[in-house]
OpenMM code with the backbone's topology and positions (N, CA, C; nanometers):
from openmm import Vec3, app, unit

residues = "MET LYS PRO GLN ARG GLU LYS PHE ALA THR GLN VAL ASP SER ALA LEU LEU SER ASP LEU ARG ALA LEU ALA ASN GLN GLU GLY ARG GLN ILE GLN ALA LEU VAL GLU GLU ALA LEU SER THR LEU ILE ASP ASP ARG LYS ALA ALA ASN ALA ARG SER HIS VAL MET GLY ALA TYR GLN LYS SER HIS ALA ARG TYR SER GLY LEU TYR LYS LYS LEU ALA LYS".split()
positions = [
    Vec3(0.4596, 2.9681, -6.2305),
    Vec3(0.5299, 3.0191, -6.1188),
    Vec3(0.5358, 3.1763, -6.1458),
    Vec3(0.5051, 3.2498, -6.0364),
    Vec3(0.5136, 3.3982, -6.0487),
    Vec3(0.6603, 3.4458, -6.0379),
    Vec3(0.6851, 3.5498, -6.1161),
    Vec3(0.8179, 3.6153, -6.1024),
    Vec3(0.8477, 3.6614, -5.9640),
    Vec3(0.9652, 3.6617, -5.9170),
    Vec3(0.9993, 3.7041, -5.7849),
    Vec3(0.9976, 3.8630, -5.7926),
    Vec3(0.9396, 3.9212, -5.7032),
    Vec3(0.9308, 4.0690, -5.6892),
    Vec3(1.0274, 4.1175, -5.5832),
    Vec3(1.0829, 4.2404, -5.6066),
    Vec3(1.1788, 4.2989, -5.5129),
    Vec3(1.1370, 4.4428, -5.5071),
    Vec3(1.1323, 4.4886, -5.3891),
    Vec3(1.1059, 4.6391, -5.3581),
    Vec3(1.2283, 4.7169, -5.3801),
    Vec3(1.1978, 4.8420, -5.4343),
    Vec3(1.3095, 4.9372, -5.4454),
    Vec3(1.2444, 5.0782, -5.4232),
    Vec3(1.3284, 5.1755, -5.3970),
    Vec3(1.2714, 5.3156, -5.3765),
    Vec3(1.3487, 5.3997, -5.4752),
    Vec3(1.2732, 5.5059, -5.5310),
    Vec3(1.3398, 5.6074, -5.6122),
    Vec3(1.2563, 5.7339, -5.5914),
    Vec3(1.3040, 5.8441, -5.6594),
    Vec3(1.2309, 5.9673, -5.6631),
    Vec3(1.2070, 6.0033, -5.7984),
    Vec3(1.0905, 6.0671, -5.8261),
    Vec3(1.0531, 6.1112, -5.9515),
    Vec3(0.9959, 6.2581, -5.9441),
    Vec3(0.9913, 6.3290, -6.0504),
    Vec3(0.9259, 6.4595, -6.0564),
    Vec3(0.7703, 6.4458, -6.0084),
    Vec3(0.7317, 6.5413, -5.9233),
    Vec3(0.5995, 6.5303, -5.8711),
    Vec3(0.4868, 6.5308, -5.9771),
    Vec3(0.5188, 6.6161, -6.0834),
    Vec3(0.4113, 6.6165, -6.1879),
    Vec3(0.4116, 6.4860, -6.2619),
    Vec3(0.5206, 6.4267, -6.2795),
    Vec3(0.5264, 6.2946, -6.3497),
    Vec3(0.4583, 6.1842, -6.2686),
    Vec3(0.4704, 6.1933, -6.1431),
    Vec3(0.4068, 6.0937, -6.0556),
    Vec3(0.2571, 6.1187, -6.0536),
    Vec3(0.2173, 6.2443, -6.0533),
    Vec3(0.0764, 6.2788, -6.0565),
    Vec3(0.0024, 6.2254, -6.1907),
    Vec3(0.0864, 6.2391, -6.2945),
    Vec3(0.0300, 6.1865, -6.4273),
    Vec3(0.0312, 6.0321, -6.4276),
    Vec3(0.1250, 5.9721, -6.3607),
    Vec3(0.1312, 5.8340, -6.3519),
    Vec3(0.0064, 5.7837, -6.2669),
    Vec3(-0.0173, 5.8468, -6.1642),
    Vec3(-0.1349, 5.8130, -6.0786),
    Vec3(-0.2649, 5.8207, -6.1540),
    Vec3(-0.2758, 5.9317, -6.2296),
    Vec3(-0.4029, 5.9559, -6.3055),
    Vec3(-0.4175, 5.8489, -6.4112),
    Vec3(-0.3034, 5.8172, -6.4735),
    Vec3(-0.3118, 5.7136, -6.5859),
    Vec3(-0.3553, 5.5779, -6.5184),
    Vec3(-0.2891, 5.5440, -6.4079),
    Vec3(-0.3185, 5.4195, -6.3409),
    Vec3(-0.4708, 5.4128, -6.3015),
    Vec3(-0.5220, 5.5258, -6.2572),
    Vec3(-0.6609, 5.5335, -6.2171),
    Vec3(-0.7474, 5.5128, -6.3484),
    Vec3(-0.7094, 5.5916, -6.4499),
    Vec3(-0.7885, 5.5861, -6.5698),
    Vec3(-0.7945, 5.4491, -6.6269),
    Vec3(-0.6830, 5.3669, -6.6321),
    Vec3(-0.6843, 5.2371, -6.6831),
    Vec3(-0.7139, 5.1262, -6.5846),
    Vec3(-0.7412, 5.1641, -6.4596),
    Vec3(-0.7840, 5.0621, -6.3501),
    Vec3(-0.6617, 4.9635, -6.3273),
    Vec3(-0.5431, 5.0245, -6.3320),
    Vec3(-0.4348, 4.9320, -6.3050),
    Vec3(-0.3511, 4.9941, -6.1811),
    Vec3(-0.2627, 4.9115, -6.1340),
    Vec3(-0.1749, 4.9576, -6.0254),
    Vec3(-0.0622, 5.0393, -6.0821),
    Vec3(-0.0041, 5.1305, -6.0025),
    Vec3(0.1116, 5.2070, -6.0440),
    Vec3(0.2225, 5.1144, -6.0723),
    Vec3(0.2399, 5.0066, -5.9809),
    Vec3(0.3580, 4.9187, -6.0104),
    Vec3(0.3579, 4.8547, -6.1419),
    Vec3(0.2281, 4.8184, -6.1924),
    Vec3(0.2189, 4.7542, -6.3266),
    Vec3(0.2617, 4.8538, -6.4347),
    Vec3(0.2253, 4.9836, -6.4184),
    Vec3(0.2710, 5.0748, -6.5234),
    Vec3(0.4180, 5.0992, -6.5201),
    Vec3(0.4723, 5.1062, -6.4011),
    Vec3(0.6200, 5.1264, -6.3878),
    Vec3(0.7012, 5.0058, -6.4374),
    Vec3(0.6449, 4.8802, -6.4103),
    Vec3(0.7108, 4.7630, -6.4638),
    Vec3(0.7073, 4.7684, -6.6104),
    Vec3(0.5847, 4.7970, -6.6708),
    Vec3(0.5671, 4.8037, -6.8156),
    Vec3(0.6718, 4.9128, -6.8794),
    Vec3(0.6794, 5.0165, -6.8171),
    Vec3(0.7644, 5.1306, -6.8689),
    Vec3(0.9127, 5.0852, -6.8623),
    Vec3(0.9548, 5.0280, -6.7502),
    Vec3(1.0869, 4.9782, -6.7420),
    Vec3(1.1287, 4.8611, -6.8439),
    Vec3(1.0320, 4.7739, -6.8517),
    Vec3(1.0550, 4.6705, -6.9565),
    Vec3(1.0759, 4.7213, -7.0896),
    Vec3(0.9772, 4.8229, -7.1261),
    Vec3(0.9808, 4.8739, -7.2691),
    Vec3(1.1244, 4.9572, -7.2888),
    Vec3(1.1552, 5.0345, -7.1862),
    Vec3(1.2827, 5.0989, -7.1924),
    Vec3(1.3983, 5.0124, -7.2104),
    Vec3(1.4046, 4.8986, -7.1322),
    Vec3(1.5197, 4.8045, -7.1580),
    Vec3(1.5199, 4.7430, -7.2885),
    Vec3(1.4076, 4.6952, -7.3302),
    Vec3(1.3925, 4.6271, -7.4577),
    Vec3(1.4311, 4.7269, -7.5783),
    Vec3(1.3898, 4.8585, -7.5730),
    Vec3(1.4274, 4.9608, -7.6621),
    Vec3(1.5727, 4.9815, -7.6662),
    Vec3(1.6448, 4.9876, -7.5560),
    Vec3(1.7803, 5.0142, -7.5396),
    Vec3(1.8683, 4.8953, -7.5995),
    Vec3(1.8164, 4.7750, -7.5652),
    Vec3(1.8860, 4.6575, -7.6286),
    Vec3(1.8816, 4.6493, -7.7696),
    Vec3(1.7649, 4.6865, -7.8271),
    Vec3(1.7351, 4.6765, -7.9726),
    Vec3(1.8240, 4.7876, -8.0408),
    Vec3(1.8414, 4.8990, -7.9803),
    Vec3(1.9207, 5.0143, -8.0367),
    Vec3(2.0711, 4.9880, -8.0481),
    Vec3(2.1221, 4.8929, -7.9696),
    Vec3(2.2580, 4.8587, -7.9708),
    Vec3(2.2919, 4.7382, -8.0632),
    Vec3(2.3429, 4.7749, -8.1783),
    Vec3(2.3734, 4.6702, -8.2673),
    Vec3(2.4942, 4.5790, -8.2173),
    Vec3(2.4830, 4.4574, -8.2464),
    Vec3(2.5888, 4.3671, -8.2090),
    Vec3(2.7195, 4.4074, -8.2728),
    Vec3(2.8286, 4.3763, -8.1958),
    Vec3(2.9614, 4.4270, -8.2561),
    Vec3(3.0032, 4.3697, -8.3800),
    Vec3(2.9665, 4.2383, -8.4112),
    Vec3(3.0096, 4.1734, -8.5353),
    Vec3(2.9148, 4.2263, -8.6505),
    Vec3(2.7962, 4.2758, -8.6177),
    Vec3(2.7164, 4.3179, -8.7268),
    Vec3(2.7606, 4.4594, -8.7637),
    Vec3(2.8026, 4.5453, -8.6688),
    Vec3(2.8516, 4.6692, -8.6970),
    Vec3(2.9842, 4.6569, -8.7729),
    Vec3(3.0676, 4.5618, -8.7309),
    Vec3(3.1974, 4.5366, -8.7997),
    Vec3(3.1777, 4.5025, -8.9498),
    Vec3(3.0798, 4.4156, -8.9711),
    Vec3(3.0504, 4.3913, -9.1171),
    Vec3(2.9973, 4.4958, -9.1883),
    Vec3(2.9149, 4.5834, -9.1214),
    Vec3(2.8635, 4.7010, -9.1951),
    Vec3(2.9709, 4.7970, -9.2257),
    Vec3(3.0611, 4.8213, -9.1341),
    Vec3(3.1731, 4.9094, -9.1553),
    Vec3(3.2671, 4.8697, -9.2629),
    Vec3(3.2997, 4.7460, -9.2672),
    Vec3(3.3751, 4.6780, -9.3681),
    Vec3(3.3080, 4.6851, -9.5033),
    Vec3(3.1858, 4.6658, -9.5172),
    Vec3(3.1122, 4.6877, -9.6367),
    Vec3(3.1025, 4.8302, -9.6810),
    Vec3(3.0889, 4.9138, -9.5876),
    Vec3(3.0818, 5.0558, -9.6291),
    Vec3(3.2163, 5.0993, -9.6799),
    Vec3(3.3178, 5.0655, -9.6212),
    Vec3(3.4569, 5.1120, -9.6605),
    Vec3(3.4837, 5.0571, -9.7966),
    Vec3(3.4477, 4.9236, -9.8290),
    Vec3(3.4735, 4.8662, -9.9619),
    Vec3(3.3775, 4.9199, -10.0708),
    Vec3(3.2492, 4.9447, -10.0427),
    Vec3(3.1540, 4.9713, -10.1386),
    Vec3(3.0932, 5.1107, -10.1334),
    Vec3(3.1588, 5.2008, -10.0664),
    Vec3(3.0981, 5.3312, -10.0367),
    Vec3(3.0680, 5.4036, -10.1704),
    Vec3(3.1554, 5.3912, -10.2673),
    Vec3(3.1197, 5.4549, -10.3946),
    Vec3(3.0003, 5.4049, -10.4659),
    Vec3(2.9889, 5.2739, -10.4634),
    Vec3(2.8691, 5.1995, -10.5138),
    Vec3(2.7381, 5.2557, -10.4376),
    Vec3(2.7484, 5.2600, -10.3118),
    Vec3(2.6318, 5.3016, -10.2321),
    Vec3(2.5904, 5.4425, -10.2670),
    Vec3(2.6892, 5.5266, -10.2935),
    Vec3(2.6690, 5.6648, -10.3330),
    Vec3(2.5860, 5.6674, -10.4657),
    Vec3(2.6329, 5.5910, -10.5661),
    Vec3(2.5677, 5.5863, -10.6905),
    Vec3(2.4301, 5.5271, -10.6884),
    Vec3(2.4146, 5.4195, -10.6085),
    Vec3(2.2853, 5.3721, -10.5940),
    Vec3(2.1872, 5.4643, -10.5225),
    Vec3(2.2350, 5.5446, -10.4424),
    Vec3(2.1538, 5.6411, -10.3692),
    Vec3(2.0953, 5.7537, -10.4627),
    Vec3(2.1621, 5.7763, -10.5669),
    Vec3(2.1217, 5.8802, -10.6684),
    Vec3(2.0087, 5.8195, -10.7454),
] * unit.nanometer
topology = app.Topology()
chain = topology.addChain("A")
for resn in residues:
    res = topology.addResidue(resn, chain)
    for name in ("N", "CA", "C"):
        topology.addAtom(name, app.Element.getBySymbol(name[0]), res)
């Protein structure tokens, strides 16, 4: 089953759009495929950059308890 597509409109810098068109042409792909790839990568990167709250809590608790040890180990 194909994913459902939805149209949307936005504006981008004209030089960026020109580069995007050139890249699409060079790769023999449609602009929409490159935009979808870029958006997917951006979202995945942002999700990965945000640590889960319980993980950060455990890290902060560990750091508070063992900061002296961590400093010694770093030397």
